Kinemage of the C-alpha trace (Angstrom):
@kinemage 1
@onewidth
@group {chain A} dominant
@subgroup {mainchain}
@vectorlist {calphas} color= white
{ca met a 1} P -10.746 -30.378 7.589
{ca thr a 2} L -9.091 -27.340 9.165
{ca ala a 3} L -8.583 -24.129 7.401
{ca thr a 4} L -5.142 -22.804 6.819
{ca asn a 5} L -3.454 -19.795 8.426
{ca lys a 6} L -3.817 -17.918 5.233
{ca gln a 7} L -7.575 -18.904 4.774
{ca ile a 8} L -8.217 -17.843 8.460
{ca leu a 9} L -6.630 -14.462 7.879
{ca asp a 10} L -8.218 -13.868 4.469
{ca arg a 11} L -11.772 -14.615 5.802
{ca ala a 12} L -11.312 -12.120 8.811
{ca val a 13} L -10.056 -9.462 6.365
{ca ala a 14} L -12.958 -9.936 3.888
{ca glu a 15} L -15.608 -10.172 6.636
{ca asn a 16} L -14.192 -6.989 8.438
{ca cys a 17} L -13.936 -5.166 5.002
{ca leu a 18} L -17.748 -5.595 4.676
{ca lys a 19} L -18.398 -4.381 8.003
{ca leu a 20} L -16.072 -1.425 7.900
{ca phe a 21} L -17.997 -0.108 4.701
{ca ala a 22} L -21.393 -0.839 6.228
{ca asp a 23} L -20.322 1.332 9.326
{ca tyr a 24} L -19.910 4.160 6.832
{ca glu a 25} L -23.259 3.351 5.310
{ca leu a 26} L -21.762 1.889 2.060
{ca asn a 27} L -23.144 -1.573 1.447
{ca ile a 28} L -20.624 -3.434 -0.592
{ca arg a 29} L -21.043 -7.205 -1.832
{ca ala a 30} L -18.726 -9.806 -2.680
{ca arg a 31} L -18.166 -9.838 -6.681
{ca glu a 32} L -20.331 -12.432 -8.526
{ca pro a 33} L -18.297 -14.616 -10.916
{ca asn a 34} L -19.864 -13.068 -13.902
{ca asp a 35} L -19.357 -9.350 -12.820
{ca glu a 36} L -16.628 -7.669 -14.988
{ca val a 37} L -14.316 -5.040 -13.229
{ca glu a 38} L -11.602 -2.999 -14.934
{ca ala a 39} L -8.509 -3.336 -12.644
{ca glu a 40} L -7.384 0.144 -14.058
{ca arg a 41} L -10.465 1.823 -12.405
{ca phe a 42} L -8.812 1.712 -9.042
{ca leu a 43} L -7.930 5.246 -8.007
{ca ile a 44} L -5.969 4.606 -5.189
{ca cys a 45} L -4.476 2.009 -2.550
{ca gly a 46} L -3.917 2.121 1.027
{ca ile a 47} L -1.175 -0.258 2.225
{ca ile a 48} L -0.248 -1.234 5.854
{ca gly a 49} L 2.164 -3.588 6.974
{ca phe a 50} L 1.975 -5.638 10.224
{ca thr a 51} L 4.062 -8.021 12.266
{ca ser a 52} L 3.724 -10.482 15.226
{ca lys a 53} L 5.868 -13.168 16.764
{ca lys a 54} L 4.988 -15.776 14.174
{ca met a 55} L 3.498 -13.739 11.065
{ca arg a 56} L 4.251 -10.605 9.207
{ca gly a 57} L 2.765 -9.122 6.153
{ca val a 58} L 0.891 -6.444 4.403
{ca leu a 59} L -2.787 -5.498 3.946
{ca ala a 60} L -3.798 -3.676 0.911
{ca leu a 61} L -7.014 -1.852 0.150
{ca ala a 62} L -7.821 -0.330 -3.193
{ca thr a 63} L -11.024 1.376 -4.330
{ca thr a 64} L -12.377 3.286 -7.097
{ca lys a 65} L -13.418 7.049 -6.598
{ca glu a 66} L -16.964 6.467 -5.620
{ca pro a 67} L -16.475 4.449 -2.568
{ca leu a 68} L -13.958 6.911 -1.161
{ca glu a 69} L -16.202 9.944 -1.741
{ca leu a 70} L -19.267 7.982 -0.293
{ca thr a 71} L -17.752 7.157 2.956
{ca asn a 72} L -15.382 10.122 3.535
{ca his a 73} L -17.441 12.649 5.561
{ca thr a 74} L -14.520 14.622 6.306
{ca thr a 75} L -12.378 17.166 4.237
{ca thr a 76} L -9.139 14.808 4.098
{ca thr a 77} L -7.616 13.994 0.661
{ca his a 78} L -8.360 10.683 -1.051
{ca arg a 79} L -4.765 9.444 -0.070
{ca asp a 80} L -5.391 10.151 3.779
{ca trp a 81} L -8.769 8.636 3.569
{ca ile a 82} L -7.671 5.392 1.914
{ca cys a 83} L -4.743 5.100 4.616
{ca glu a 84} L -7.277 5.612 7.300
{ca leu a 85} L -9.648 3.039 5.874
{ca ala a 86} L -6.718 0.483 5.582
{ca asn a 87} L -5.699 1.301 9.337
{ca gln a 88} L -9.276 0.901 10.531
{ca leu a 89} L -9.557 -2.399 8.657
{ca leu a 90} L -6.125 -3.789 10.101
{ca gly a 91} L -7.512 -2.568 13.596
{ca arg a 92} L -10.521 -4.702 13.234
{ca val a 93} L -8.450 -7.707 12.027
{ca lys a 94} L -5.999 -7.084 14.815
{ca asn a 95} L -8.950 -7.308 17.339
{ca gln a 96} L -9.702 -10.609 15.870
{ca met a 97} L -6.310 -11.971 16.096
{ca leu a 98} L -6.041 -10.940 19.675
{ca met a 99} L -9.090 -12.986 20.539
{ca arg a 100} L -7.262 -15.934 18.996
{ca gly a 101} L -4.094 -14.914 21.287
{ca val a 102} L -2.141 -13.461 18.518
{ca glu a 103} L -0.941 -9.695 18.927
{ca val a 104} L -0.442 -8.004 15.718
{ca leu a 105} L 1.641 -4.862 15.410
{ca pro a 106} L 0.663 -2.397 12.702
{ca ser a 107} L 2.944 -0.014 10.824
{ca ile a 108} L 2.057 3.402 9.513
{ca pro a 109} L -0.396 3.140 6.379
{ca ile a 110} L 0.972 4.478 3.049
{ca ala a 111} L -0.980 5.264 -0.158
{ca leu a 112} L -0.175 4.300 -3.626
{ca arg a 113} L -1.642 5.899 -6.639
{ca gly a 114} L -1.413 4.739 -10.178
{ca asp a 115} L -3.176 4.725 -13.659
{ca arg a 116} L -3.381 0.894 -13.624
{ca leu a 117} L -3.470 -0.217 -10.209
{ca ser a 118} L -4.235 -3.950 -9.788
{ca pro a 119} L -3.307 -6.879 -7.322
{ca val a 120} L -0.934 -9.289 -8.593
{ca val a 121} L -2.521 -12.633 -8.724
{ca gln a 122} L -0.202 -15.389 -7.857
{ca gln a 123} L -0.501 -18.531 -5.990
{ca gly a 124} L -1.219 -18.042 -2.277
{ca leu a 125} L -2.174 -14.452 -2.682
{ca val a 126} L -5.935 -14.063 -3.312
{ca ser a 127} L -7.884 -10.660 -3.395
{ca glu a 128} L -11.347 -10.257 -2.365
{ca leu a 129} L -13.252 -7.794 -4.822
{ca phe a 130} L -16.436 -6.009 -3.692
{ca thr a 131} L -18.735 -4.227 -5.734
{ca ala a 132} L -21.218 -1.481 -4.584
{ca glu a 133} L -23.926 0.535 -6.059
{ca gln a 134} L -21.330 2.857 -7.461
{ca gly a 135} L -17.513 1.490 -7.424
{ca val a 136} L -15.413 -1.288 -6.547
{ca val a 137} L -13.416 -2.241 -3.393
{ca cys a 138} L -10.523 -4.838 -3.503
{ca val a 139} L -8.719 -5.972 -0.513
{ca trp a 140} L -5.746 -8.540 -0.186
{ca val a 141} L -3.352 -9.697 2.347
{ca asp a 142} L 0.204 -11.029 1.503
{ca cys a 143} L 1.466 -12.751 4.649
{ca glu a 144} L 4.292 -15.093 5.712
{ca phe a 145} L 3.771 -17.487 8.740
{ca asp a 146} L 6.621 -19.296 10.737
{ca asp a 147} L 6.659 -22.968 9.973
{ca asp a 148} L 5.465 -24.183 13.417
{ca phe a 149} L 2.574 -21.469 13.664
{ca ile a 150} L -0.841 -22.442 13.750
{ca leu a 151} L -3.427 -19.630 13.743
{ca pro a 152} L -6.371 -20.814 15.843
{ca glu a 153} L -9.823 -20.832 13.817
{ca asp a 154} L -11.847 -19.506 16.813
{ca gly a 155} L -11.021 -16.908 19.424
{ca glu a 156} L -10.860 -17.518 22.843
{ca ser a 157} L -13.253 -14.541 23.793
{ca glu a 158} L -16.306 -13.487 22.214
{ca thr a 159} L -15.550 -9.872 23.279
{ca pro a 160} L -13.018 -7.967 21.351
{ca pro a 161} L -10.368 -6.258 23.547
{ca val a 162} L -11.423 -2.843 21.977
{ca ser a 163} L -14.647 -2.094 20.162
{ca glu a 164} L -14.635 -0.668 16.477
{ca gly a 165} L -14.829 3.066 16.775
{ca asp a 166} L -13.759 3.405 20.457
{ca leu a 167} L -11.020 5.988 21.281
{ca leu a 168} L -8.335 5.122 23.481
{ca leu a 169} L -6.387 7.746 25.225
{ca phe a 170} L -3.071 7.022 27.074
């Protein structure tokens, strides 16, 4: 049985979220079914839209205070840092989509702050919840695909077009 477009995209986002935080020396793990997490603990959410010829959507990354502080080695605000993390996460996903022959065009990230920030759970919208030694990270994607579009499960190339962390100057 082949995975659906949504499953492929969700898997790419979750895997890259783990790698992104590991690169900032914060090991997060998928939440166990018996882990209880209060959604109102989320401090802030970074949201970044994206489009391509056959799909369009939004990626959201929410965290409690601790993951932001443990990964931010700069003097930027929580708002700027969550936007940067969301941007970097989508950049990693974009690389994987390029290897599948799909060009993803990102928008500018924005931040959303709220007292009781939590993802809306509805059919087709699945969030991945990660826990760390201190804090919680949640990521989810809401995406629409054209009816005739099939996202390849595997990429054509093993080498990403751009390595994470590389700086490109034009």
